[in-house]
N, C-alpha and C positions, 0 to 999 in steps of 0.2 A: 634766664632766656632772653636774647634781644627782640624787642619788639618794636624799634624803631624803623620807621623806611622814609628813605632809604636807610641802611646801615650807617652810622654814626662814621665811620672810617671815610665810606664812600661820597656822603655827604659833603665831607671835609673837602674834599679832593674834588668835588664838582664845583662847589663854593670859588675855592681857590681859583680853577679852571676859569669860570664864567665870568668872575668880577673883574680878569684881569682886562686889559685894554692892547692886545699886540698892534703893531704898525703895520699897515698897509702891505709891507713887505712880508710880514710874517702870517697872513690871513691864511694862505694856504696850507701853513705847517699847522696851525691850529685846527683846521676843520678835520685833518688827518688824527690830532691828537685828542679833539674832542670823541671824533669816531672808536678810537682805540679806549679812551675813558668809560664811555659806553658799554664797549665788549667787556670791559673789567667790570663794571656795576653788575652786568648780568651774572657774570660767573659768580661775584660774590652774593647776591641774590639765592642762587641756584641751591635747592634745597632746603632754602627758609621760608617758602609760601608754597600750601599745596593746589592742587588745581581750583579750591574753594575762595583762594585769596587769602587764607588763614597761615598765620605765622606756625612753622614748627620747628624744631630743635637741631641745631648741628647738621651735619652732612647727609645727602641720601642716604649714606649707610647706616648712618644712627637712625635715620627716620625709617628705613627700611626694619634695623632690627626691632625698635619701638611698635610699628604696625604689626610684627610677627608676634611679639609680645601680647599686644591687645587682642590679636585672633585667640593666642592659645588661653588669656584670661576669658575670654567671652566663651569659651567651651569649656567651661565649667559645671561642678558637678549639678548645680540648682538652675541650670539652662534646660529647661526639660525639653524643647524644642530648638533643635539646633540652630544657632546665629545665621541669620541668610536663606532659612529654608521658608521661602514664599508658600509652600502649600499650609502651614500651619500647622502641621500634623505632628502628634507627638508619637514616636517611632521607640518600642522599648528595645533596647539592647538584648542580644541574646546571653544565655549564660555560659560563662568560659570554663569552669569546672564540673565535668559530665561522667565522672566517675562512681561507681556502684558498689554497693554493700550486698556481697554474695554468696550464699551458702555452695556454690560451686566447689569441687576440689580444687587448691592451689591458688583460691582468688585473691587478690591483691590487699582486699579490704574484706575478711572474713568477718562475719557477726560474733564479735566478741563483746561480751558484757562489761561496759565502763571502758571502753576503750576509745569512744567516739563523745565529742561535746557538740550540741547543737546551738548556735549563736541567733538570737531572734531580734525583734522589735515587736512590742506587744503593739505597736501602732501601727504595722506593715500588715496587710492582710496576707499576702504573700509567704510569708513567717507562719502568720497565723495559724495557716492549713496545715505545715509542718508539727507546730504545738498541738494541735487537736490529735491530728493521729499519734503521736508520743504519746497520748494521754489514754484515747481509746483502745490504745496496744496494750497499755499496762508497761511502758518503757522507760517509767521513771526511774527505776533501778539500773538501766540497761544503757542509756543515754543521758548525760546532763544536760543542762541547759542553763543559759543566761541572757539577759534581754541589755541591749544599748539602752542607753537614754534617748528620751522620744526626740529630740531635738537632732535636726541635721542642719548643719552649714557647709561652707563650702568645702571641709574637708571631708564632709560626710558624717556617717554615724560616730558618736562617739561613745566612749564608755562612760558612765559614771564615777562621779568622785566621793570622797564623805563629804563634800560641803555640800552635794546635791540633796534638797530636800522635797522638790518638786516633781520626783519620780518614783512615786511609790509603786510598789509592785513585786511580784515572789521573784527572787534570783536578779532585782535589777541591781546588777553590783559592778565593779571594775573587773577587768578579763580573769577570770579565776584558775585558767591555764598554768600550773609552772611553766615558768621561763618566761612569763608574758606581762611580768609584772610592771614594766615599762609602758607597756602599750597604752597608749590614749583614745586612741580611734581603732576603728575596725581596718580602717586603709594599714595600719599597722600590720594587721594580720596577714592582709593581702601582698603587701610586699616580703614579709619573711618568707612567703613560700612561692612568689613571682617577681623579684625585683624589679622587672620590667613591665609588671603590670598596666594595661592602660585604658581598662574597664572602669566601669562603676564598681563601687563599693556597696553591693548589694547586702541583703538578708534575705532568706536565711542562708548559713552557713553551714555545712556539715565538715567537722573537723577532727581528723584522725589525729589522738593524742600521743600516739606510738611513734608514728614516722614522721610529723611536724608536718601533714599535708591537709589541703582541703579536699575531701571527697567530691563533694557537689555544691553548687549554690544554685542549682537547679528547684526551687519548690516543688514542682510538679514530681520529679523523679524522686527528691527524697521523700515525698508524700506516699509515693509507691514503694519504694523499697522498704519502709518502715511497717507498710501495710502486712508484710509476708516476711522479712529475713531472719526476723529472731522468732518465727512461729514454733519451731523445733525446742527452744529453750522456755518458751511461755505457759503458765498454766492454763488449763483447757478454755476458762471464761475471756481469756484475751487471744489465745491462740485462733479460737474461733471466731474472732472478729474477722469478716471478710471484706473488705470495701471494693475490692473488685472482683466481683465472683464470675467464673465464667461465663455464665448462662448470660449475663447481661454485657458483658465486655464489649461487644459492638455497638449497642445502645448508649455506653457510657463513653466511649469514645466519639461517638456521633454529637453527644450532649457536651464533651469537651470543649469541641472545636467551635460550638457558637455562644456558647458561655463565657469561654475564654474571651473570645474577640469583643464581642459586644457589650457584656456585661463586668467581669474580672476588669478587663482591661478597657471596656468601653465608657468605666468612668474617668478614668483618667485619660484616655482621649477629648473627651469632653471638656474635662477640667483644664487641661493642659492645652487647649487650643489656642493659636495666638491670631486664627481669623474667623470672620462670624461663618463662611462657609463651612470651612473644616468641624466648627462647633454643632452648627446647625446639623449636618451630615452624622456625626458620630452622637448626638445626645438623641435625637430621631431613632436611629438603630438599638441604642441603648433600649428606650422605653418598648419599641417593638420585641426584643428579646424579654423584657420584664413579662409584657402581657402573652408571650409563649410559656414562659414558666406558670403563670397565674392558671393558663389554662392547662397545661401539664399535671399541674396539684389536683385540678380539679378531675381530670381523666382518672389520675391514678388511685385518687381517692387518700393519699397520704398514709401516715405523718412524714412521709420522705419522697424525693423525686419520682421514683420507681414503687412508688407504695409501701408496703411495709417493709423494705428491706435499703437499709441505709448503705449508701456507697459511695465512691471519693465525688462525686456530683453534688453529695450535699457538704461534704467538708471542703468542698471548692466553693460554692455558692455562700454559705453561712458567713464568711469573713466581710465579704462584699455588703451583702443585705443588710447586716448587725450595724455597719458605718454609715450606711445610706442615709436614714434621717438626720443622723447627729452631724454628719460632716458631709457628706458628697450632694445634698438637696442644696445647701446654702454656698459652699464651699468650690463645688464644681460646677455650680449651676445646672445642676439635674433633676430641675424644679417643675417639671412638668406635671409629677405627681409626687407625693411622698409614699412610704409604703403603710404608714398605721392609716391612712385615709383613702389610701386609693388603690390599696391592695389588698383586699379582705383573706384571702389565701396564703399568699406571701407574708402578711401579716402574722397570722395564726401558725406556719410553717417556721419563721424565724423566732417568733417567741416560744414554740415548743423546743426547739433545740437550744434556747439557751436555758429555759428555766429547767427542762426538765433533763438534759445530759451534763454532766460536770465537766466531759471534755471540752463543751462549747464554751458555757457561762464562765466557767474557773479561769477560764484561757483569755478570757475578752476583758481589756483594763479601757474605760472609756477615759480616764484622763487622758494617758498615753495618745490615744486614737485623736481627739478633741485637740491637743495641745500639740501634735505632731503636725498637722495638716496646716494649722491655723497661722503657726507661728513659725515654722519651716520654709513655707512656699511665700517669701515674702513679695514675689511679683504678682501673686495673688492678692494678697493682705499684707499689704507694706508696713500696716502699724501693728499687725501681730495680734490683732483684737481676737478673742475666743468667744463667738457667741455664748448664753448661757441656755438656749434652748437645744433641741426639745428638751420638756419636762416630764417626765423622766426621760432618759435616754432610751429605755426601752419600757413600755407599758406590761404591768402582771399580767397573767393569762386569762382572767377575768373581766379586763377593764379594756375599753374602748374610747378614742376621742370622739366629743360630742358629734361631728358629722356622721362617723362611722357607726356610731350607737342610735344616730337618729334612720340611717338608712337601712341599719339591720332590723327597727322596730316597723318600719315601714313595709319592709317586703314581708312579714308577717301577715 
C-alpha cells in the first residue's frame, strides 16, 4: 500500500515544476501549468484517502469492494447484535424449516421408525428441550441423535473429530448419517439441503434420512411433534406421556408467550445487549418473570409448573434454569439473584427435575454447557476463561447453600 503523501510520482512532478525558474515571459504559462498540475495531483489522490484522512488502497472501485467485504465479514455468525444496530438489542432470527411429522394420510413426513435423525448440541437450551422430549416419550429407537462439539466459531457448530478429547458425552460423534462422511460443520448439512441458505446454522435440526431433507429446525415445533406423532407405535407408558393436554392448552400457550420472551430468550437479550439501556431493560424483565414463576410454583403446589401434571412448560423452562447459575449469572450478567440462594421454589423445582427424571438429568451436560458459552462468545469473554464455580453445578436435593440454609432455619 502506498502511504506517502503526496504520492512519489506526483511529488516528483511538483518538485521539478516548483524549483524551475521561468523567465518573466513564461510566468503566465507557468501559472496555468501549475493549475493543471494541482488538478492532476487531486486526481492522483482520489480514492487514496478516505473522509477521515486515512490512506486507502487503490481506486474507488477497489475501495468500494473492500468496504462491501468488510460489511459481509462484520455480519458473521458470532455477531449476536447486528453491526450498526444502535438499539443494542439481540434479535433472534425466525427458524427457516417448518415442516411437520404427521400421522395424517399422505403426509410428507410420516412417523416412521428409524427414518429421522436429530442433530443437537448439549450446550444449546433450544436443542436440549427436544432431547428431553425424545427421552420422555421413549423415542430412543425411533429417532437417532448426535451432538455437535460444544465450540462454535465463525463457521458455526462443528462436528467432533477423533482428535477431540474435550467434549465427552453420549453420541458426540462426527455426522453419523450415511453420505455425510465429509461434513465437518453443521453448515454442510444446511447447504446440502438449501445451497443458497443465508440464515444461521442452528440446532436442533430434525433431518429426514430418507429424502435428505430438513424437516424442521424450530425447537418448539419439534418438541410438539415428538410429543404425539409416534404415539400409535409406542408402549402405553410412553404413549400416555401427554405434554400438551387439551384441558391445559390455553394456559400452556399463555405461559409459553411470556416465559419464552422474558426467560428463555430473556437471558440472551440480557447477555448479548450492547447498550446499557438494552441490558437493563431485558435483565429487569427477566427477573420479573422469574419472580412470577416462583409465585406460580407456590400457588400450584408443584412439583410442576401446573401442579401435578408435567407439560411442555416444564420441558421448556428447565434448560434455561439448569444453565442459570453455572452460566447466565456471570456470563450474561444475570446477577440480580441466583437460583440456589434467591429462589427457593425454583431451586427445588429445577433440582427435582434433574435428580428425579432421567430425561432431564441424563440429557444435561455441564461440560458442554460451560465450555460453549465461555469459550465461544469471545466478544463477551475474550480470553475464553471458564469459571470454576458454582461448585457443584447443581446441589443435591437435600443440600442448600449456607445463606439459603440460614434463611430456612430462621423461618421455622
